C-alpha positions in Angstrom: -16.6 5.8 20.8 -15.9 2.5 22.6 -12.1 2.7 22.4 -10.5 2.6 25.8 -7.1 3.9 26.9 -4.5 1.1 26.6 -3.8 1.3 30.3 -7.3 -0.1 31.1 -6.7 -3.3 29.2 -5.8 -6.5 31.1 -2.1 -7.0 31.7 -0.2 -9.2 29.2 -0.3 -9.3 25.5 -2.5 -12.4 25.3 -5.1 -10.9 27.6 -5.0 -7.7 25.7 -5.6 -9.4 22.4 -8.4 -11.5 23.9 -10.0 -8.4 25.3 -9.7 -6.6 21.9 -10.9 -9.5 19.9 -13.9 -10.1 22.1 -15.9 -7.3 20.5 -14.2 -7.0 17.2 -16.9 -8.5 15.0 -19.9 -7.2 17.0 -21.6 -3.9 17.4 -22.4 -1.0 15.2 -20.1 1.6 16.8 -17.5 3.3 14.7 -14.7 1.4 16.2 -16.5 -2.0 15.6 -17.1 -1.0 12.0 -13.4 0.0 11.7 -12.3 -3.4 13.0 -14.5 -5.2 10.5 -13.4 -3.0 7.6 -9.7 -3.4 8.5 -10.2 -7.2 8.8 -11.8 -7.2 5.3 -8.8 -5.3 3.9 -6.4 -7.6 5.6 -8.1 -10.7 4.2 -8.2 -9.2 0.7 -4.4 -8.4 0.9 -3.6 -11.9 2.1 -5.7 -13.6 -0.6 -4.2 -11.2 -3.2 -0.6 -12.1 -2.1 -1.5 -15.8 -2.4 -2.9 -15.3 -5.9 0.1 -13.2 -6.9 2.5 -15.9 -5.7 0.5 -18.6 -7.6 0.4 -16.5 -10.8 4.2 -16.0 -10.7 4.8 -19.7 -10.3 2.5 -20.6 -13.1 3.8 -17.9 -15.5 7.4 -18.8 -14.8 6.6 -22.5 -15.6 4.6 -21.7 -18.7 6.7 -19.0 -20.2 10.3 -20.0 -19.5 13.1 -18.0 -17.9 13.7 -15.4 -20.7 10.1 -14.4 -21.5 9.2 -14.5 -17.8 12.1 -12.1 -17.1 10.9 -9.7 -19.7 7.3 -9.8 -18.4 8.4 -9.2 -14.8 10.5 -6.3 -15.9 7.7 -4.6 -17.8 5.0 -5.4 -15.2 7.3 -3.9 -12.5 7.4 -0.7 -14.4 3.6 -0.7 -14.7 3.3 -1.2 -10.9 5.8 1.5 -10.0 4.7 4.2 -12.5 1.0 3.4 -12.1 1.3 3.9 -8.3 2.8 7.3 -8.8 0.8 8.7 -11.8 -2.4 9.5 -9.9 -0.4 12.4 -8.2 -1.5 11.2 -4.8 -5.2 11.6 -5.6 -6.1 8.1 -4.4 -4.7 9.0 -0.9 -5.9 12.7 -0.8 -9.4 11.6 -1.7 -9.7 10.4 1.9 -9.0 13.9 3.0 -10.9 15.9 0.4 -14.2 14.0 0.3 -14.8 14.0 4.1 -14.0 17.8 4.2 -16.4 18.6 1.4 -19.1 16.5 3.1 -18.5 18.2 6.5 -18.5 21.7 5.1 -21.6 21.1 2.9 -19.7 21.9 -0.4 -21.7 19.5 -2.4 -20.9 21.1 -5.8 -17.2 20.6 -5.2 -17.8 17.1 -3.9 -19.7 16.1 -7.1 -16.9 17.8 -9.1 -14.2 15.9 -7.4 -15.9 12.5 -7.7 -15.9 12.8 -11.5 -13.2 15.4 -12.2 -10.5 13.5 -10.2 -11.0 10.5 -12.4 -11.0 12.4 -15.6 -7.9 14.4 -14.6 -5.9 11.3 -13.7 -7.1 9.5 -16.9 -6.2 12.3 -19.2 -2.8 13.1 -17.7 -1.8 9.4 -17.4 -2.8 8.9 -21.0 -0.6 11.8 -22.1 2.3 10.5 -20.0 1.8 7.0 -21.5 2.1 8.5 -25.0 5.3 10.2 -24.0 6.6 7.0 -22.5 5.8 5.1 -25.7 7.8 7.8 -27.5 10.7 7.1 -25.1 10.5 3.4 -25.9 10.5 4.2 -29.6 13.5 6.5 -29.2 15.5 3.9 -27.1 14.4 0.9 -29.1 17.9 0.4 -30.6 19.3 -0.2 -27.1 16.3 -2.2 -25.7 16.0 -5.9 -25.9 13.9 -6.6 -29.0 11.7 -9.0 -27.1 10.8 -6.3 -24.6 9.8 -3.5 -27.0 6.2 -4.7 -27.8 5.5 -5.6 -24.1 6.7 -2.1 -23.1 4.2 -0.6 -25.6 1.4 -2.7 -24.1 2.5 -1.6 -20.7 2.0 2.0 -21.8 -1.5 1.1 -22.9 -2.1 -0.4 -19.5 -1.1 2.6 -17.4 -4.2 4.8 -17.7 -6.6 2.1 -16.6 -4.2 1.2 -13.7 -4.1 4.9 -12.6 -7.9 5.4 -12.8 -8.4 2.2 -10.7 -6.2 3.6 -8.0 -8.2 6.8 -8.0 -11.5 4.9 -7.7 -10.0 2.9 -4.9 -9.5 6.1 -2.9 -13.0 7.3 -3.6 -14.5 4.0 -2.6 -12.5 3.8 0.6 -13.6 7.3 1.5 -17.2 5.9 1.6 -16.3 2.8 3.6 -16.7 0.6 0.5 -13.6 -1.3 1.1 -14.4 -4.4 -1.0 -15.4 -2.2 -3.9 -12.1 -0.3 -3.6 -9.7 -3.2 -3.2 -11.3 -6.4 -4.7 -11.1 -5.3 -8.4 -7.4 -4.5 -8.1 -6.2 -7.2 -5.7 -8.5 -10.1 -6.4 -10.4 -9.8 -9.7 -7.5 -8.4 -11.7 -5.1 -11.1 -10.4 -7.7 -13.8 -11.1 -8.2 -12.5 -14.6 -4.5 -12.6 -15.3 -4.3 -16.2 -14.2 -7.5 -17.1 -16.2 -6.4 -15.4 -19.4 -2.9 -16.8 -19.4 -4.1 -20.2 -18.5 -6.6 -20.1 -21.4 -3.9 -19.0 -23.8 -1.7 -21.8 -22.6 -4.5 -24.4 -22.8 -5.4 -23.4 -26.4 -1.8 -23.9 -27.5 -0.7 -20.3 -27.9 2.9 -19.5 -27.3 2.8 -17.8 -23.9 5.6 -15.3 -24.4 6.0 -11.9 -22.7 3.8 -10.2 -25.3 0.8 -12.5 -24.8 1.2 -12.3 -21.0 1.3 -8.5 -21.1 -1.8 -8.5 -23.4 -3.6 -10.7 -20.8 -2.5 -8.4 -18.0 -3.6 -5.3 -19.9 -7.0 -6.8 -20.6 -7.4 -7.8 -16.9 -6.5 -4.2 -15.7 -9.0 -2.6 -18.1 -11.8 -5.0 -17.5 -11.4 -4.8 -13.7 -11.3 -1.0 -13.8 -14.4 -0.6 -16.1 -16.3 -3.0 -13.9 -15.3 -1.1 -10.8 -16.3 2.2 -12.4 -19.8 0.9 -13.3 -20.5 -0.3 -9.7 -18.9 2.8 -8.2 -21.0 5.1 -10.4 -24.2 3.3 -9.4 -23.4 3.5 -5.7 -22.5 7.2 -5.9 -25.7 7.9 -7.8 -27.7 6.5 -4.9 -25.4 8.2 -2.3 -24.9 11.7 -3.7 -27.8 13.9 -4.8 -27.6 15.2 -8.4 -26.7 18.8 -8.9 -24.2 21.3 -10.3 -20.5 20.5 -10.2 -17.5 22.7 -9.3 -13.9 21.9 -9.9 -10.8 23.0 -8.0 -8.0 21.1 -9.8 -5.3 23.4 -8.4 -6.5 22.9 -4.8 -6.7 19.2 -5.2 -3.1 19.0 -6.5 -1.9 21.2 -3.8 -3.1 18.7 -1.3 -2.2 15.6 -3.3 1.4 16.2 -4.5 2.9 16.4 -1.0 1.1 13.1 -0.1 2.5 11.7 -3.3 6.0 12.5 -2.0 5.2 10.6 1.2 4.0 7.6 -0.8 7.1 7.9 -3.1 9.6 8.0 -0.3 7.8 5.0 1.4 8.2 3.0 -1.8 11.9 3.9 -2.0 12.4 3.0 1.6 10.7 -0.4 0.9 13.0 -1.2 -2.0 16.3 0.2 -1.0 17.6 -2.8 1.0 16.9 -5.3 -1.8 18.4 -3.0 -4.5 21.6 -2.3 -2.6 22.0 -5.9 -1.6 21.7 -6.9 -5.2 24.7 -4.6 -6.0 27.1 -6.1 -3.4 26.0 -9.7 -2.9 25.2 -12.9 -4.9 21.8 -13.5 -6.4 21.4 -16.5 -4.0 21.8 -14.2 -1.0 19.4 -11.7 -2.5 16.9 -14.5 -3.0 17.2 -15.6 0.6 16.7 -12.0 1.9 13.7 -11.5 -0.4 12.1 -14.6 1.0 12.5 -13.2 4.5 10.9 -9.9 3.5 8.0 -11.7 1.8 7.5 -13.9 4.9 7.3 -10.9 7.2 5.0 -9.0 4.8 2.0 -10.2 6.8 2.9 -7.7 9.5 2.9 -4.8 7.0 -0.6 -5.9 5.8 -2.0 -5.1 9.2 -0.6 -1.6 9.1 -1.9 -1.1 5.6 -5.4 -2.4 6.5 -5.7 0.0 9.5 -4.3 2.9 7.5 -6.7 2.4 4.6 -9.7 2.1 7.0 -9.0 5.1 9.3 -7.6 7.9 7.0 -10.9 9.4 5.9 -12.3 9.4 9.5 -9.2 11.3 10.7 -10.1 14.0 8.1 -13.8 13.9 9.0 -13.3 14.4 12.7 -10.8 17.2 12.1 -13.1 18.9 9.7 -16.0 19.0 12.2 -13.6 20.1 15.0 -14.2 17.2 17.3 -10.8 16.8 18.9 -11.9 14.4 21.6 -13.4 12.1 19.1 -10.3 12.3 16.9 -8.0 11.6 19.9 -10.0 8.6 20.9 -10.1 7.3 17.3 -6.3 7.7 16.9 -5.7 5.8 20.1 -8.0 3.0 18.8 -6.2 2.8 15.4 -2.8 2.7 17.1 -3.9 -0.1 19.5 -5.3 -2.2 16.6 -2.2 -1.7 14.6 0.4 -2.5 17.3 -1.0 -5.5 19.2 -2.0 -7.6 16.2 1.3 -6.7 14.5 3.2 -7.9 17.6 1.2 -11.1 17.8 1.7 -11.8 14.0 5.4 -11.1 14.3 5.8 -13.6 17.2 3.9 -16.2 15.2 6.0 -15.7 12.1 9.2 -15.9 14.1 8.1 -19.1 15.8 7.2 -20.6 12.4 10.0 -19.0 10.5 12.1 -22.0 9.6 9.2 -24.1 8.1 7.9 -21.0 6.3 11.3 -20.3 4.7 11.7 -24.0 3.9 8.7 -23.7 1.6 10.9 -21.5 -0.7 13.5 -24.2 -0.6 15.8 -25.9 2.0 18.6 -23.3 1.3 16.3 -20.4 2.4 16.3 -21.6 6.0 19.7 -19.9 6.3 17.9 -16.6 6.4 15.9 -17.4 9.6 18.1 -15.3 11.9 17.7 -12.3 9.6 14.0 -12.4 10.3 14.6 -11.3 13.9 16.7 -8.3 12.8 14.1 -7.3 10.2 11.2 -7.8 12.6 12.5 -5.2 15.1 11.8 -2.3 12.7 8.4 -3.5 11.8 7.3 -3.9 15.4 8.7 -0.5 16.5 7.0 1.2 13.5 3.6 -0.4 14.4 3.8 1.1 17.9 2.6 4.5 16.6 0.0 3.1 14.1 -1.0 4.9 10.9 0.1 8.3 12.1 1.5 9.2 8.6 -2.1 9.1 7.4 -3.1 11.3 10.4 -0.6 13.9 9.4 -1.6 13.8 5.7 -5.3 14.1 6.5 -4.8 17.0 8.9 -2.7 19.1 6.5 0.8 18.3 7.7 1.8 16.3 4.6 4.9 18.4 3.9 6.7 17.6 7.2 5.6 14.0 6.9 7.2 13.8 3.5 10.4 15.3 5.0 10.4 12.7 7.7 10.1 9.9 5.1 12.8 11.5 3.0 15.3 11.6 6.0 14.5 8.0 6.8 15.1 7.0 3.2 18.5 8.8 3.1 19.5 7.2 6.3 18.5 3.8 4.9 20.6 4.3 1.8 23.7 5.4 3.8 23.4 2.5 6.3 22.8 -0.1 3.5 25.9 1.1 1.6 27.9 1.0 4.9 26.6 -2.4 6.2 25.6 -4.6 3.3 29.1 -5.1 1.8 30.4 -6.5 5.1 27.3 -8.1 6.6 25.1 -9.0 3.6 21.5 -9.7 4.4 22.0 -9.1 8.1 23.3 -5.6 7.3 20.4 -4.8 5.0 17.9 -5.9 7.7 19.7 -3.9 10.3 19.9 -0.8 8.1 16.1 -1.0 7.4 15.2 -1.6 11.0 17.4 1.3 12.2 15.8 3.6 9.6 12.3 2.5 10.6 13.1 3.2 14.3 14.4 6.7 13.3 11.3 7.3 11.2 9.1 6.3 14.1 10.8 8.6 16.5 10.5 11.5 14.0 6.8 10.9 13.4 6.1 10.5 17.1 7.9 13.9 17.8 6.1 15.6 14.9 2.6 14.5 16.0 3.4 15.4 19.6 4.6 18.9 18.7 2.1 19.7 16.0 -1.1 17.9 17.2 -0.4 17.5 20.9 -1.1 13.8 20.8 0.8 11.0 22.5 0.8 8.4 19.7 2.0 5.2 21.3 0.2 1.9 21.8 0.8 2.4 25.6 0.9 5.4 27.8 -1.4 8.4 28.1 -3.6 9.2 25.1 -3.1 13.0 24.7 -1.2 15.9 26.1 
């Protein structure tokens, strides 16, 4: 390990970053590989965000307000349900696979690599059929223009869920581009290409056609990812008998699913509550602020996606010193880049918000309030993945649940009077509370001092 305690770095944030970046792209050590992989994930997410933004602009222009609204409504349901219907397998794969490798349980490993995908596909298909039945049952009360797109959304869900599962398997083998590119780049590009083709050939680009294009993009990207993943696994895993432990896999995955679920709820609470109490214009300004600061969250996501399976691996082989050093490295490479990105975004906040429209500049001061929570949260790095990978997912889920409840209460108390400022303050306070809880849990349960500064372990 080439990670050094934070106290050995040169004083000052600029010097720290220069010291860290000096070797970030060189070397073959685990920390150098981690930095490169995290950088790859970060770039993929940024490119994906740009493609998503472009696609939404084009679809809104091509489809018109009514059809575009239906499409966004259905696609949002696909994103939310598809993210939950893998039962947390995409995240738990980064715990299960390293543990099977470390313990030499190759039959169970082979069983998980195939069985996890079959399980999520079969269950998500059954749930999709039930959801289609719900759409049929509620069709008298649903907008007629949304019924067929909703059926197409149900058809899309199984492929979406399997793609998430394959993402977790690929990341557990350090195949970050294989895990993320099909979902974040190829799928988005196919949606743009298919809808642009339909528009160019003179088809009426309504919500149904747009959902058909999106469904085709999801299935094609997933099948292509599956073919490449199977080929790589064939050269990486020796053939042999398979064993299955579906109950054990779900016992690990479901609490992690609760963590992910509460995180999603925590992410959406401020916007949803603001929408109930304030005008659509104020909601739009606040949403622009959140999207502008999303770059900071991408850094946390990139490091979390890169390090989770190594936390599980080092724990499985009982190498506490290596685990402690790697945790310190992950925290350092989450906090300092996040702090630097936040400062850059705050410095360029007004021109960035102006890109959304001149009226959005009014949300500039909200950025400072919202940034507090993001920076504080980054100071402990991806410790939620550390807890999940080391078997403490239940208490991690409890911490997220408490933070979510606090956010709801604070948003209801502050938003009616302070609007976007209140929503940002509620979220920042909740993130600070969540950070303190996770820091205390890791210190008590694992004996680690998980801050970007200070001593590494206790």
